[in-house]
N, C-alpha and C positions, 0 to 999 in steps of 0.2 A: 601394385607392384606399381602415393605423392611424391630443375636443374637450369642453369644459367648458361649464356653463349660465351664461348672462350675462343676467339678468333687467332690462331698462332700464325705469324707471317711464315712465308717460305724462306727456308734458310738459303743463304748465297754462299757458294763456295769462292773465296777469294786467293788468288795465288800472287805473293809479292815477289818481284825479282829485284835483287840488291845486286849491283855492280861495284865489286871492290878491286881495289889495285891502283897502280900508279897512273899518272898521266890524266889527260883531259875526260872528264865523265860526259857521256851522252846525254842531252837534254831530252826530256820525255814529257809527253802531253800532260795537261792538268789532270784529266781523269784517272791518271795512274798515280797521281800523287796523294795519297791515302793516309791520313794521320790515325794511327792505331794507338790505343791506350795500352801500353805494355804494362801497367802496374795491377792488371788484371788478366788472369788465365782466361776468363770469358770468351767464348767463340763470337767472332762477327757474323750478325745474321743480315745486315744490309747496310748500304752506304748512300748517305743523302749528302749532295754537295760538297764531296769529298771527306766527309766525316763519316765514322763508323758508327753504327748502333750495335751494341753487343747483348748477348743473352742477359748479362747483368745488369744492363741498364733497363730491359724489361722485366725482371725479376719481381721487384717489389709491387709493379703494376699489376702483373698477372697474378699474383699471390693475392692481393688485395681483392680483386676481381671474383677469382674462382678457387682460390688456393686451398681453402679449407675443405669444399666440396671434393676437390681431386685428392686431397690428403688423406679424407676419410673413406674415400674408395681403397687408396693403397693400402691403408691400415686393414681394412677388412679382408683384402686379397692375402696380406700376409697371415692374418688370422686363420683363414681358410686353409692356406697352405701347412700352416701348424697344426691344424686339427687333420689334414689328410697324414701328416707323418706321424700324429700320435696313433692314429687308426691304422697305419700301415695300408694305405689304399694306394692303388696304381695312379700313375699320371693320368690326367684327363685325354682322352683322344680327341682327335679333329672332330669326329663324328659327333660326339658328345657336346662339343662347343659349338658347332654348326646348328644342332638342335635347338639350341637356346636361340639362334637368330630367327628359326623358322617358328618359334614361339612366339617371339615378339611380332614376326610379320602376321602371324594368325589373328592376333589381338586386333589387327587394323581390318580383319574380316576381309572384304573385297578389294581393299586398296593393294596397290602394287609395292614392289620393293624399293621402287623409286620413292614412292611417297614415306614409307619407313624411313630411308635415309634423310628426307626432308626434316620429317617431325624431329628425328634424333638431332640433326644439324642445328635445329632452332634451340634445342637443349644443350648444345656444347658437344654433343657426341660426333667425332669424326671416325675414321677408320681405327685408330689406335684405341680410343676409348671404348668405342663400341667392341672391339674384339676382347678388351679387359672386363667389360660388363658381362659378356656371354660367358667368358671363363668363369667370372665369380659365380654366376647363376649356375652353370654346370657343376662348380664344385659344391655348392649349396645342396643342389638337387641329388648328388651322389652322396651327400653326408647323409640326407634325411630319408632316402630311398627306403630304407629296411623298416622305418617306423610306419610306412604306409599299409593301411589295410583297406582293400576296396570291400564294400559289404553292399548287399542288395538294397539296403535302406539309402546309401550313398547315391548308388546309381538311379533311384527311384527319384531323389531329390533333384538331382542333375536333370532328368527328363522332364521332371515336372517344372523347373526353371526355363528351360528352353522351349518345351513343346506343349505345357500344359496353358491352362486359360489364363489370359493377362487383361486385366481392368482399365480401361481407359479413364484417367482421372485429371483433375484440376487441384492444385493446392493453393493455400495461402497462409503465409507465415508471418507472426508478429512476435513482438518482443515481451508483450504483457497480455495477461488474461482478459483485462479490460477492452484492450483493443481488439482481441479475437472475438469476444462477445458483442462487441458493437457490429464488427463487419458481419458477422452472423445474423444479427438483427436486420441491418441493411439488406441482405440477400434474403430474407424470409418475408420483408415489406415488400419485394419485388426487383430490387437492383440485381443485375445479373452477376455471377460469381467472377466472371473475367472481369468486369469493370470495378468491381471491389478490389480485386487482387492487383490489377494494374495501378490502383490508387495508393493502397497502403502496404501491400505485401513486401516483405524485406528478401524473399528468396529470389535468386536469380531466374524463377520463371515468370516473374511478376510481369516484365512486357509482353509475353505471350499470353497474359490472361491467366497464369496458374497452370497452363498445359505444361505435364511432363510426360516422360515416356510412360507407357501402360505397364502397371505393377504386376508382378507374378506374386501370388500369395507365398510361393517357395524362395522369394529373393531375400537372402539375409541382409542386403543392404538397407533395406527398409525394417523399422522396427516391428515386433511381433503384434504391437497395438495397432499398428496401420494396416497390417496384411490381414489380421483378423477382421478389422471394421470394414475394410471395401467390399468382403463378402456378406455382409449384412446390410449394406446400404442399399436403398432403391435408387435406381436411376433419377439424376436430378437432385436427390437429397442433400442437404449440406450437414455434414457430421458436428457434433459438439465439439469445442475446442479441445485438442489433446497435447498434452505436455510432453515434448520431445526434447529430452536434455533441459536447456534454458530457453526454448522457444515454445510458443504455442502454435499449433497447426489445425486449419480447417481443410477439410478435403470432401469432394463431391466425385460421385461416379458419372461420366458422362454419356456413356453408351453400355450396352450388353458387353460380358466378357467376350474375347475371341474364343472360336471352337476348336477344341484339339482334333486334329486329323492325322496325327502321326502316331504309330503303335510302338511301343516300347521294344517289342521282338524286333521289329525291323531296323533299330538303331543301337541295341543294346551295347554292341561293340563300341560304337562312337562314344555313347554314354560312359561306358566304363573308362575309356581313355581320357576323356575330360573329367571325369570324377576324379581321377589319379592326378591330374595335371592341379586341378583346383586345391586337392588336400596336400599335394607336393609345396605348392606355392605358400599355403598357410605355414607349413612346417618350415620352409624356408625363410619366410619372413621372420618367425619366432627366434630361429637359430641365429639369423642375423643379427638380431637385437641382443641376444645373450652374447654373442662373439664380440660385439661393439662394447658393451658393457665391462667386459673383462680387459679391454685395451686401455692400458695408461701411458702412452708416449712420453717421452721427454724431448720435448720439442725445444730446440736450440736457436733456431732461426728467429730473430725478433719479429719479423713482418709477418713469418706464419703464425706466430703466437699470438699476436695481435688478432690476424684473420680468425683463429681458433677460439678466442675469446668473444668474438662478436655474438 
């Protein structure tokens, strides 16, 4: 579940008083003499040195900055509503929309609601866009719920991921097999894994000597080859180079795996809920891609068209 910052100004309400009629007109202070461009119907959002700034003045800049991202959000919202109409689904409730905000908050684990607002603000999500995001997610979730089937195997996988053993590791990533092989020879000759990783690894973990979060054998974010390998390596051993897409990986297990202390029977209900959320999220992502693929908008505004073509 891979946004830019879009800061909108506070809209200013301006009331202009026009004095019409015969006779002498009363003079008014300078700040009341505002030049409004009447050639455009755009609303005034601010006044600077007696000159108005309208929404139209800002339009091209805003669209160029984040217009396509917001446009794509709106297209998806329309597609979701169309799917609701086709399936004759009832309107979303406030509870269903608020549930999505709680899901977002839960992903931050121990962080507070204010932290969520800060993170979203950095990504350009204020009150309006956050509400729209939660509504889209609620709509997608409602559309896929009937496809979700929680099995004992899915519950077991979730339990293993959260409470099963995890292996503390360091990794080293290179662009070529020759680089990985040379790095492994340096490590086998006595140079520390961390030192070699800091010198040549292209992974973001390089400054930390290749240290990453402990790996669970049940974590699908790691390739199967890596998850199987860490269970066979002795502590301190350096693996042979492993091809992961277009990169070569070395990995070492630094300590024994963590010990499982929680029993499934004690947390089964929670594991079922989390398993459902994970499966729903996967289905939601796939549905979102299908809906987006079927959208073919006729973009009329030239600025938005340029932004969408970048």
